[in-house]
KOLGU-4560 file (N, C-alpha, C; in nm, 3 decimals, padded with zeros to 5 digits):
<recs>
<n_xx: 01.049 n_yy: 00.745 n_zz: -00.083 ca_xx: 01.139 ca_yy: 00.758 ca_zz: 00.029 c_xx: 01.150 c_yy: 00.622 c_zz: 00.099 mol: A seq: 1 type: MET>
<n_xx: 01.262 n_yy: 00.597 n_zz: 00.158 ca_xx: 01.289 ca_yy: 00.470 ca_zz: 00.224 c_xx: 01.222 c_yy: 00.466 c_zz: 00.362 mol: A seq: 2 type: ARG>
<n_xx: 01.147 n_yy: 00.359 n_zz: 00.388 ca_xx: 01.074 ca_yy: 00.342 ca_zz: 00.514 c_xx: 01.169 c_yy: 00.296 c_zz: 00.624 mol: A seq: 3 type: THR>
<n_xx: 01.122 n_yy: 00.294 n_zz: 00.750 ca_xx: 01.206 ca_yy: 00.239 ca_zz: 00.857 c_xx: 01.241 c_yy: 00.092 c_zz: 00.836 mol: A seq: 4 type: PRO>
<n_xx: 01.164 n_yy: 00.021 n_zz: 00.755 ca_xx: 01.194 ca_yy: -00.119 ca_zz: 00.725 c_xx: 01.295 c_yy: -00.132 c_zz: 00.612 mol: A seq: 5 type: ALA>
<n_xx: 01.335 n_yy: -00.021 n_zz: 00.549 ca_xx: 01.435 ca_yy: -00.022 ca_zz: 00.444 c_xx: 01.381 c_yy: -00.044 c_zz: 00.304 mol: A seq: 6 type: GLY>
<n_xx: 01.252 n_yy: -00.023 n_zz: 00.283 ca_xx: 01.188 ca_yy: -00.045 ca_zz: 00.154 c_xx: 01.141 c_yy: 00.089 c_zz: 00.100 mol: A seq: 7 type: ILE>
<n_xx: 01.153 n_yy: 00.109 n_zz: -00.030 ca_xx: 01.105 ca_yy: 00.232 ca_zz: -00.092 c_xx: 00.953 c_yy: 00.231 c_zz: -00.098 mol: A seq: 8 type: GLU>
<n_xx: 00.891 n_yy: 00.340 n_zz: -00.053 ca_xx: 00.744 ca_yy: 00.353 ca_zz: -00.056 c_xx: 00.710 c_yy: 00.498 c_zz: -00.087 mol: A seq: 9 type: CYS>
<n_xx: 00.621 n_yy: 00.517 n_zz: -00.183 ca_xx: 00.586 ca_yy: 00.653 ca_zz: -00.222 c_xx: 00.494 c_yy: 00.722 c_zz: -00.121 mol: A seq: 10 type: LYS>
<n_xx: 00.435 n_yy: 00.647 n_zz: -00.030 ca_xx: 00.345 ca_yy: 00.704 ca_zz: 00.069 c_xx: 00.415 c_yy: 00.742 c_zz: 00.199 mol: A seq: 11 type: TYR>
<n_xx: 00.538 n_yy: 00.696 n_zz: 00.219 ca_xx: 00.611 ca_yy: 00.728 ca_zz: 00.341 c_xx: 00.680 c_yy: 00.863 c_zz: 00.327 mol: A seq: 12 type: PHE>
<n_xx: 00.677 n_yy: 00.943 n_zz: 00.434 ca_xx: 00.743 ca_yy: 01.073 ca_zz: 00.435 c_xx: 00.821 c_yy: 01.088 c_zz: 00.563 mol: A seq: 13 type: TYR>
<n_xx: 00.946 n_yy: 01.129 n_zz: 00.551 ca_xx: 01.030 ca_yy: 01.153 ca_zz: 00.667 c_xx: 01.096 c_yy: 01.289 c_zz: 00.655 mol: A seq: 14 type: GLY>
<n_xx: 01.087 n_yy: 01.370 n_zz: 00.758 ca_xx: 01.149 ca_yy: 01.502 ca_zz: 00.760 c_xx: 01.262 c_yy: 01.497 c_zz: 00.863 mol: A seq: 15 type: ASP>
<n_xx: 01.386 n_yy: 01.500 n_zz: 00.812 ca_xx: 01.502 ca_yy: 01.491 ca_zz: 00.899 c_xx: 01.589 c_yy: 01.617 c_zz: 00.890 mol: A seq: 16 type: TYR>
<n_xx: 01.534 n_yy: 01.722 n_zz: 00.835 ca_xx: 01.609 ca_yy: 01.846 ca_zz: 00.815 c_xx: 01.645 c_yy: 01.911 c_zz: 00.949 mol: A seq: 17 type: TYR>
<n_xx: 01.772 n_yy: 01.938 n_zz: 00.969 ca_xx: 01.826 ca_yy: 02.005 ca_zz: 01.088 c_xx: 01.783 c_yy: 01.940 c_zz: 01.218 mol: A seq: 18 type: ARG>
<n_xx: 01.796 n_yy: 01.809 n_zz: 01.223 ca_xx: 01.770 ca_yy: 01.738 ca_zz: 01.347 c_xx: 01.625 c_yy: 01.699 c_zz: 01.372 mol: A seq: 19 type: GLY>
<n_xx: 01.536 n_yy: 01.732 n_zz: 01.279 ca_xx: 01.397 ca_yy: 01.690 ca_zz: 01.296 c_xx: 01.388 c_yy: 01.539 c_zz: 01.278 mol: A seq: 20 type: ARG>
<n_xx: 01.287 n_yy: 01.481 n_zz: 01.336 ca_xx: 01.266 ca_yy: 01.337 ca_zz: 01.322 c_xx: 01.116 c_yy: 01.312 c_zz: 01.310 mol: A seq: 21 type: ASN>
<n_xx: 01.057 n_yy: 01.363 n_zz: 01.204 ca_xx: 00.914 ca_yy: 01.348 ca_zz: 01.181 c_xx: 00.893 c_yy: 01.248 c_zz: 01.068 mol: A seq: 22 type: HIS>
<n_xx: 00.821 n_yy: 01.140 n_zz: 01.097 ca_xx: 00.791 ca_yy: 01.038 ca_zz: 00.998 c_xx: 00.641 c_yy: 01.014 c_zz: 00.995 mol: A seq: 23 type: GLU>
<n_xx: 00.589 n_yy: 00.985 n_zz: 00.877 ca_xx: 00.445 ca_yy: 00.956 ca_zz: 00.864 c_xx: 00.419 c_yy: 00.875 c_zz: 00.738 mol: A seq: 24 type: GLU>
<n_xx: 00.310 n_yy: 00.804 n_zz: 00.741 ca_xx: 00.261 ca_yy: 00.732 ca_zz: 00.623 c_xx: 00.140 c_yy: 00.810 c_zz: 00.572 mol: A seq: 25 type: CYS>
<n_xx: 00.155 n_yy: 00.866 n_zz: 00.456 ca_xx: 00.048 ca_yy: 00.951 ca_zz: 00.403 c_xx: -00.073 c_yy: 00.871 c_zz: 00.356 mol: A seq: 26 type: ARG>
<n_xx: -00.056 n_yy: 00.746 n_zz: 00.325 ca_xx: -00.170 ca_yy: 00.662 ca_zz: 00.289 c_xx: -00.259 c_yy: 00.640 c_zz: 00.410 mol: A seq: 27 type: LEU>
<n_xx: -00.199 n_yy: 00.607 n_zz: 00.524 ca_xx: -00.277 ca_yy: 00.588 ca_zz: 00.647 c_xx: -00.328 c_yy: 00.720 c_zz: 00.701 mol: A seq: 28 type: LEU>
<n_xx: -00.249 n_yy: 00.826 n_zz: 00.690 ca_xx: -00.290 ca_yy: 00.956 ca_zz: 00.740 c_xx: -00.413 c_yy: 01.008 c_zz: 00.666 mol: A seq: 29 type: MET>
<n_xx: -00.418 n_yy: 00.987 n_zz: 00.535 ca_xx: -00.534 ca_yy: 01.031 ca_zz: 00.456 c_xx: -00.660 c_yy: 00.953 c_zz: 00.491 mol: A seq: 30 type: ASN>
<n_xx: -00.645 n_yy: 00.834 n_zz: 00.548 ca_xx: -00.759 ca_yy: 00.752 ca_zz: 00.589 c_xx: -00.788 c_yy: 00.765 c_zz: 00.738 mol: A seq: 31 type: SER>
<n_xx: -00.722 n_yy: 00.859 n_zz: 00.805 ca_xx: -00.739 ca_yy: 00.885 ca_zz: 00.948 c_xx: -00.705 c_yy: 00.764 c_zz: 01.034 mol: A seq: 32 type: SER>
<n_xx: -00.601 n_yy: 00.691 n_zz: 00.994 ca_xx: -00.552 ca_yy: 00.577 ca_zz: 01.070 c_xx: -00.420 c_yy: 00.614 c_zz: 01.135 mol: A seq: 33 type: LEU>
<n_xx: -00.394 n_yy: 00.558 n_zz: 01.251 ca_xx: -00.271 ca_yy: 00.589 ca_zz: 01.323 c_xx: -00.157 c_yy: 00.502 c_zz: 01.270 mol: A seq: 34 type: LYS>
<n_xx: -00.044 n_yy: 00.566 n_zz: 01.243 ca_xx: 00.072 ca_yy: 00.497 ca_zz: 01.188 c_xx: 00.177 c_yy: 00.477 c_zz: 01.296 mol: A seq: 35 type: TRP>
<n_xx: 00.247 n_yy: 00.365 n_zz: 01.289 ca_xx: 00.362 ca_yy: 00.336 ca_zz: 01.374 c_xx: 00.470 c_yy: 00.276 c_zz: 01.285 mol: A seq: 36 type: ALA>
<n_xx: 00.600 n_yy: 00.299 n_zz: 01.315 ca_xx: 00.707 ca_yy: 00.247 ca_zz: 01.230 c_xx: 00.705 c_yy: 00.095 c_zz: 01.214 mol: A seq: 37 type: PRO>
<n_xx: 00.651 n_yy: 00.023 n_zz: 01.312 ca_xx: 00.646 ca_yy: -00.124 ca_zz: 01.303 c_xx: 00.555 c_yy: -00.172 c_zz: 01.192 mol: A seq: 38 type: GLU>
<n_xx: 00.458 n_yy: -00.091 n_zz: 01.151 ca_xx: 00.365 ca_yy: -00.131 ca_zz: 01.045 c_xx: 00.434 c_yy: -00.144 c_zz: 00.910 mol: A seq: 39 type: LEU>
<n_xx: 00.545 n_yy: -00.073 n_zz: 00.891 ca_xx: 00.616 ca_yy: -00.077 ca_zz: 00.762 c_xx: 00.679 c_yy: -00.212 c_zz: 00.734 mol: A seq: 40 type: CYS>
<n_xx: 00.708 n_yy: -00.290 n_zz: 00.838 ca_xx: 00.775 ca_yy: -00.419 ca_zz: 00.819 c_xx: 00.689 c_yy: -00.518 c_zz: 00.742 mol: A seq: 41 type: LYS>
<n_xx: 00.559 n_yy: -00.515 n_zz: 00.766 ca_xx: 00.468 ca_yy: -00.613 ca_zz: 00.703 c_xx: 00.370 c_yy: -00.548 c_zz: 00.606 mol: A seq: 42 type: THR>
<n_xx: 00.392 n_yy: -00.424 n_zz: 00.572 ca_xx: 00.299 ca_yy: -00.352 ca_zz: 00.484 c_xx: 00.309 c_yy: -00.402 c_zz: 00.340 mol: A seq: 43 type: CYS>
<n_xx: 00.196 n_yy: -00.434 n_zz: 00.274 ca_xx: 00.200 ca_yy: -00.484 ca_zz: 00.137 c_xx: 00.206 c_yy: -00.374 c_zz: 00.031 mol: A seq: 44 type: PRO>
<n_xx: 00.193 n_yy: -00.248 n_zz: 00.071 ca_xx: 00.181 ca_yy: -00.139 ca_zz: -00.026 c_xx: 00.306 c_yy: -00.122 c_zz: -00.114 mol: A seq: 45 type: VAL>
<n_xx: 00.430 n_yy: -00.126 n_zz: -00.061 ca_xx: 00.544 ca_yy: -00.111 ca_zz: -00.151 c_xx: 00.552 c_yy: -00.219 c_zz: -00.259 mol: A seq: 46 type: PRO>
<n_xx: 00.518 n_yy: -00.343 n_zz: -00.227 ca_xx: 00.521 ca_yy: -00.447 ca_zz: -00.329 c_xx: 00.408 c_yy: -00.429 c_zz: -00.431 mol: A seq: 47 type: SER>
<n_xx: 00.295 n_yy: -00.375 n_zz: -00.387 ca_xx: 00.184 ca_yy: -00.349 ca_zz: -00.479 c_xx: 00.222 c_yy: -00.239 c_zz: -00.576 mol: A seq: 48 type: ILE>
<n_xx: 00.282 n_yy: -00.132 n_zz: -00.529 ca_xx: 00.319 ca_yy: -00.021 ca_zz: -00.618 c_xx: 00.432 c_yy: -00.060 c_zz: -00.713 mol: A seq: 49 type: THR>
<n_xx: 00.517 n_yy: -00.154 n_zz: -00.674 ca_xx: 00.620 ca_yy: -00.204 ca_zz: -00.766 c_xx: 00.559 c_yy: -00.293 c_zz: -00.874 mol: A seq: 50 type: ARG>
<n_xx: 00.457 n_yy: -00.371 n_zz: -00.838 ca_xx: 00.398 ca_yy: -00.467 ca_zz: -00.932 c_xx: 00.295 c_yy: -00.403 c_zz: -01.024 mol: A seq: 51 type: ALA>
<n_xx: 00.226 n_yy: -00.301 n_zz: -00.979 ca_xx: 00.116 ca_yy: -00.244 ca_zz: -01.057 c_xx: 00.119 c_yy: -00.092 c_zz: -01.046 mol: A seq: 52 type: ASN>
<n_xx: 00.137 n_yy: -00.025 n_zz: -01.156 ca_xx: 00.144 ca_yy: 00.121 ca_zz: -01.157 c_xx: 00.021 c_yy: 00.180 c_zz: -01.227 mol: A seq: 53 type: ALA>
<n_xx: -00.093 n_yy: 00.116 n_zz: -01.215 ca_xx: -00.215 ca_yy: 00.164 ca_zz: -01.280 c_xx: -00.257 c_yy: 00.298 c_zz: -01.219 mol: A seq: 54 type: CYS>
<n_xx: -00.284 n_yy: 00.394 n_zz: -01.304 ca_xx: -00.321 ca_yy: 00.527 ca_zz: -01.257 c_xx: -00.464 c_yy: 00.532 c_zz: -01.203 mol: A seq: 55 type: GLN>
<n_xx: -00.545 n_yy: 00.434 n_zz: -01.232 ca_xx: -00.684 ca_yy: 00.433 ca_zz: -01.187 c_xx: -00.706 c_yy: 00.355 c_zz: -01.058 mol: A seq: 56 type: TYR>
<n_xx: -00.604 n_yy: 00.283 n_zz: -01.013 ca_xx: -00.620 ca_yy: 00.201 ca_zz: -00.893 c_xx: -00.601 c_yy: 00.287 c_zz: -00.768 mol: A seq: 57 type: MET>
<n_xx: -00.696 n_yy: 00.277 n_zz: -00.676 ca_xx: -00.691 ca_yy: 00.348 ca_zz: -00.549 c_xx: -00.678 c_yy: 00.243 c_zz: -00.439 mol: A seq: 58 type: VAL>
<n_xx: -00.581 n_yy: 00.262 n_zz: -00.352 ca_xx: -00.560 ca_yy: 00.169 ca_zz: -00.241 c_xx: -00.633 c_yy: 00.221 c_zz: -00.118 mol: A seq: 59 type: LEU>
<n_xx: -00.711 n_yy: 00.136 n_zz: -00.055 ca_xx: -00.786 ca_yy: 00.170 ca_zz: 00.065 c_xx: -00.727 c_yy: 00.090 c_zz: 00.180 mol: A seq: 60 type: ILE>
<n_xx: -00.655 n_yy: 00.159 n_zz: 00.272 ca_xx: -00.588 ca_yy: 00.086 ca_zz: 00.379 c_xx: -00.678 c_yy: 00.060 c_zz: 00.499 mol: A seq: 61 type: PRO>
<n_xx: -00.640 n_yy: -00.039 n_zz: 00.576 ca_xx: -00.705 ca_yy: -00.068 ca_zz: 00.704 c_xx: -00.599 c_yy: -00.131 c_zz: 00.794 mol: A seq: 62 type: SER>
<n_xx: -00.620 n_yy: -00.121 n_zz: 00.923 ca_xx: -00.529 ca_yy: -00.185 ca_zz: 01.017 c_xx: -00.603 c_yy: -00.302 c_zz: 01.079 mol: A seq: 63 type: ILE>
<n_xx: -00.543 n_yy: -00.420 n_zz: 01.065 ca_xx: -00.608 ca_yy: -00.543 ca_zz: 01.110 c_xx: -00.525 c_yy: -00.608 c_zz: 01.220 mol: A seq: 64 type: LYS>
<n_xx: -00.593 n_yy: -00.677 n_zz: 01.308 ca_xx: -00.528 ca_yy: -00.757 ca_zz: 01.412 c_xx: -00.589 c_yy: -00.897 c_zz: 01.404 mol: A seq: 65 type: ARG>
<n_xx: -00.504 n_yy: -00.995 n_zz: 01.383 ca_xx: -00.556 ca_yy: -01.132 ca_zz: 01.372 c_xx: -00.487 c_yy: -01.222 c_zz: 01.474 mol: A seq: 66 type: SER>
<n_xx: -00.554 n_yy: -01.329 n_zz: 01.514 ca_xx: -00.491 ca_yy: -01.421 ca_zz: 01.609 c_xx: -00.371 c_yy: -01.493 c_zz: 01.550 mol: A seq: 67 type: PRO>
<n_xx: -00.364 n_yy: -01.502 n_zz: 01.418 ca_xx: -00.250 ca_yy: -01.567 ca_zz: 01.354 c_xx: -00.122 c_yy: -01.490 c_zz: 01.381 mol: A seq: 68 type: VAL>
<n_xx: -00.130 n_yy: -01.356 n_zz: 01.382 ca_xx: -00.012 ca_yy: -01.272 ca_zz: 01.407 c_xx: -00.002 c_yy: -01.231 c_zz: 01.553 mol: A seq: 69 type: THR>
<n_xx: -00.067 n_yy: -01.306 n_zz: 01.640 ca_xx: -00.066 ca_yy: -01.278 ca_zz: 01.784 c_xx: -00.116 c_yy: -01.137 c_zz: 01.816 mol: A seq: 70 type: LEU>
<n_xx: -00.218 n_yy: -01.095 n_zz: 01.742 ca_xx: -00.287 ca_yy: -00.969 ca_zz: 01.760 c_xx: -00.198 c_yy: -00.847 c_zz: 01.739 mol: A seq: 71 type: PHE>
<n_xx: -00.088 n_yy: -00.863 n_zz: 01.666 ca_xx: -00.006 ca_yy: -00.747 ca_zz: 01.629 c_xx: -00.074 c_yy: -00.676 c_zz: 01.513 mol: A seq: 72 type: LYS>
<n_xx: -00.073 n_yy: -00.545 n_zz: 01.512 ca_xx: -00.139 ca_yy: -00.473 ca_zz: 01.403 c_xx: -00.064 c_yy: -00.489 c_zz: 01.271 mol: A seq: 73 type: PRO>
<n_xx: -00.140 n_yy: -00.504 n_zz: 01.164 ca_xx: -00.085 ca_yy: -00.515 ca_zz: 01.029 c_xx: -00.169 c_yy: -00.427 c_zz: 00.936 mol: A seq: 74 type: ARG>
<n_xx: -00.107 n_yy: -00.382 n_zz: 00.831 ca_xx: -00.178 ca_yy: -00.302 ca_zz: 00.732 c_xx: -00.242 c_yy: -00.396 c_zz: 00.631 mol: A seq: 75 type: VAL>
<n_xx: -00.371 n_yy: -00.377 n_zz: 00.610 ca_xx: -00.443 ca_yy: -00.449 ca_zz: 00.507 c_xx: -00.486 c_yy: -00.351 c_zz: 00.399 mol: A seq: 76 type: GLY>
<n_xx: -00.490 n_yy: -00.396 n_zz: 00.276 ca_xx: -00.522 ca_yy: -00.307 ca_zz: 00.165 c_xx: -00.627 c_yy: -00.370 c_zz: 00.076 mol: A seq: 77 type: VAL>
<n_xx: -00.727 n_yy: -00.292 n_zz: 00.040 ca_xx: -00.822 ca_yy: -00.332 ca_zz: -00.064 c_xx: -00.806 c_yy: -00.234 c_zz: -00.178 mol: A seq: 78 type: THR>
<n_xx: -00.829 n_yy: -00.281 n_zz: -00.298 ca_xx: -00.809 ca_yy: -00.198 ca_zz: -00.416 c_xx: -00.943 c_yy: -00.163 c_zz: -00.479 mol: A seq: 79 type: ALA>
<n_xx: -00.947 n_yy: -00.046 n_zz: -00.540 ca_xx: -01.066 ca_yy: 00.003 ca_zz: -00.610 c_xx: -01.020 c_yy: 00.065 c_zz: -00.740 mol: A seq: 80 type: PHE>
<n_xx: -01.085 n_yy: 00.030 n_zz: -00.850 ca_xx: -01.053 ca_yy: 00.086 ca_zz: -00.981 c_xx: -01.150 c_yy: 00.199 c_zz: -01.011 mol: A seq: 81 type: CYS>
<n_xx: -01.098 n_yy: 00.319 n_zz: -01.031 ca_xx: -01.184 ca_yy: 00.435 ca_zz: -01.060 c_xx: -01.241 c_yy: 00.429 c_zz: -01.201 mol: A seq: 82 type: GLU>
<n_xx: -01.173 n_yy: 00.362 n_zz: -01.292 ca_xx: -01.219 ca_yy: 00.356 ca_zz: -01.432 c_xx: -01.338 c_yy: 00.263 c_zz: -01.448 mol: A seq: 83 type: LYS>
<n_xx: -01.331 n_yy: 00.145 n_zz: -01.385 ca_xx: -01.436 ca_yy: 00.045 ca_zz: -01.402 c_xx: -01.527 c_yy: 00.032 c_zz: -01.280 mol: A seq: 84 type: THR>
<n_xx: -01.496 n_yy: 00.102 n_zz: -01.173 ca_xx: -01.572 ca_yy: 00.097 ca_zz: -01.046 c_xx: -01.575 c_yy: -00.044 c_zz: -00.987 mol: A seq: 85 type: SER>
<n_xx: -01.470 n_yy: -00.120 n_zz: -01.008 ca_xx: -01.458 ca_yy: -00.253 ca_zz: -00.950 c_xx: -01.380 c_yy: -00.246 c_zz: -00.820 mol: A seq: 86 type: ARG>
<n_xx: -01.409 n_yy: -00.338 n_zz: -00.731 ca_xx: -01.331 ca_yy: -00.350 ca_zz: -00.609 c_xx: -01.319 c_yy: -00.497 c_zz: -00.573 mol: A seq: 87 type: LYS>
<n_xx: -01.227 n_yy: -00.528 n_zz: -00.484 ca_xx: -01.210 ca_yy: -00.665 ca_zz: -00.439 c_xx: -01.119 c_yy: -00.750 c_zz: -00.525 mol: A seq: 88 type: GLY>
<n_xx: -01.043 n_yy: -00.692 n_zz: -00.616 ca_xx: -00.951 ca_yy: -00.769 ca_zz: -00.698 c_xx: -00.811 c_yy: -00.767 c_zz: -00.634 mol: A seq: 89 type: PHE>
<n_xx: -00.724 n_yy: -00.851 n_zz: -00.683 ca_xx: -00.587 ca_yy: -00.857 ca_zz: -00.632 c_xx: -00.513 c_yy: -00.732 c_zz: -00.679 mol: A seq: 90 type: ASP>
<n_xx: -00.467 n_yy: -00.647 n_zz: -00.587 ca_xx: -00.402 ca_yy: -00.523 ca_zz: -00.629 c_xx: -00.267 c_yy: -00.544 c_zz: -00.697 mol: A seq: 91 type: PRO>
<n_xx: -00.203 n_yy: -00.658 n_zz: -00.677 ca_xx: -00.077 ca_yy: -00.684 ca_zz: -00.746 c_xx: -00.098 c_yy: -00.703 c_zz: -00.896 mol: A seq: 92 type: HIS>
<n_xx: -00.213 n_yy: -00.754 n_zz: -00.934 ca_xx: -00.243 ca_yy: -00.783 ca_zz: -01.074 c_xx: -00.326 c_yy: -00.672 c_zz: -01.138 mol: A seq: 93 type: ILE>
<n_xx: -00.424 n_yy: -00.621 n_zz: -01.068 ca_xx: -00.513 ca_yy: -00.519 ca_zz: -01.121 c_xx: -00.649 c_yy: -00.575 c_zz: -01.157 mol: A seq: 94 type: GLY>
<n_xx: -00.736 n_yy: -00.489 n_zz: -01.204 ca_xx: -00.873 ca_yy: -00.531 ca_zz: -01.233 c_xx: -00.884 c_yy: -00.609 c_zz: -01.363 mol: A seq: 95 type: CYS>
<n_xx: -00.785 n_yy: -00.596 n_zz: -01.452 ca_xx: -00.789 ca_yy: -00.668 ca_zz: -01.579 c_xx: -00.846 c_yy: -00.589 c_zz: -01.692 mol: A seq: 96 type: GLY>
<n_xx: -00.908 n_yy: -00.477 n_zz: -01.665 ca_xx: -00.969 ca_yy: -00.395 ca_zz: -01.769 c_xx: -00.871 c_yy: -00.290 c_zz: -01.822 mol: A seq: 97 type: GLU>
<n_xx: -00.801 n_yy: -00.225 n_zz: -01.733 ca_xx: -00.712 ca_yy: -00.115 ca_zz: -01.773 c_xx: -00.589 c_yy: -00.167 c_zz: -01.847 mol: A seq: 98 type: CYS>
<n_xx: -00.533 n_yy: -00.277 n_zz: -01.800 ca_xx: -00.414 ca_yy: -00.336 ca_zz: -01.860 c_xx: -00.442 c_yy: -00.484 c_zz: -01.881 mol: A seq: 99 type: HIS>
<n_xx: -00.507 n_yy: -00.520 n_zz: -01.992 ca_xx: -00.542 ca_yy: -00.661 ca_zz: -02.013 c_xx: -00.418 c_yy: -00.748 c_zz: -02.028 mol: A seq: 100 type: PRO>
<n_xx: -00.432 n_yy: -00.870 n_zz: -01.981 ca_xx: -00.323 ca_yy: -00.967 ca_zz: -01.990 c_xx: -00.317 c_yy: -01.018 c_zz: -02.134 mol: A seq: 101 type: ILE>
<n_xx: -00.198 n_yy: -01.016 n_zz: -02.192 ca_xx: -00.181 ca_yy: -01.059 ca_zz: -02.331 c_xx: -00.204 c_yy: -01.209 c_zz: -02.343 mol: A seq: 102 type: MET>
<n_xx: -00.272 n_yy: -01.252 n_zz: -02.450 ca_xx: -00.289 ca_yy: -01.397 ca_zz: -02.470 c_xx: -00.155 c_yy: -01.461 c_zz: -02.505 mol: A seq: 103 type: PRO>
<n_xx: -00.145 n_yy: -01.590 n_zz: -02.478 ca_xx: -00.022 ca_yy: -01.662 ca_zz: -02.508 c_xx: 00.000 c_yy: -01.667 c_zz: -02.658 mol: A seq: 104 type: LEU>
<n_xx: 00.123 n_yy: -01.643 n_zz: -02.699 ca_xx: 00.156 ca_yy: -01.647 ca_zz: -02.842 c_xx: 00.191 c_yy: -01.790 c_zz: -02.880 mol: A seq: 105 type: ILE>
<n_xx: 00.126 n_yy: -01.838 n_zz: -02.985 ca_xx: 00.146 ca_yy: -01.976 ca_zz: -03.029 c_xx: 00.244 c_yy: -01.982 c_zz: -03.141 mol: A seq: 106 type: LYS>
</recs>
């Protein structure tokens, strides 16, 4: 479904049936984090799901405030691979075990 920022995200849900206006982020809701529409503008999750569709990768969200962004809340994501039990890798690429990178063809 399309987020308030105009990007497709599988975790965003909006119920607009018969005048309702209920929106939520199911990724943040499952982690007991509070969601606001402004978080969708800088959220990295839609680009991660477009780049990597690994069925074993689990995204663990967090809301961060840094002085660089003038203490505005942003969504941060760490990835965990259920198959290899690895964490801390770049979620755009993956852990490297489930979908190995092909060697260069000479």
